[in-house]
N, C-alpha and C positions, 0 to 999 in steps of 0.2 A: 309483187315485192311487199306490199303492205301485208298480205296474208302471211308471207314468210316471217316478217318482223313481228306480227302478232303471235304466231305460234312459238317464236323464239322467246318473246317476253313472257308469255304464259308458262313455257317450260321452265324458264329461270325462276319465275315467281313460285311455281309449284316445288321446284327443287329447294328453294330457300325455306319454304314451310316444312318440308320433309327433313330438312338437315337439323331440325330442333330449334330454330329461331323462335323464342318464346317471349320476346319483349318487342314492344313497338319501335324502339330505337334500333334494334337489330334488324327488324323487318324493313325499316326505312333505308338502312344501309345496304341491305341485300338488294332492294328494288333500285336503288341508285347505281349499284354495281351492274345490275341488269340493263339499265339504261345506258351506261357507259359502254357496255359490250355491244348494244345495238348500234350506238353511234359509230363505234369503230368498225362494225360490219358494213354500215352504210357508206363509209368512206371508201 
């Protein structure tokens, strides 16, 4: 389960970088959205 979550989070983070997020604020928001998706997946 932890492995799956780690892969999911890494994938989301990579996608956020590839989508053109060029500011620290935008990166933080993308990471937060990724964390929320992981929380929903865990429930």
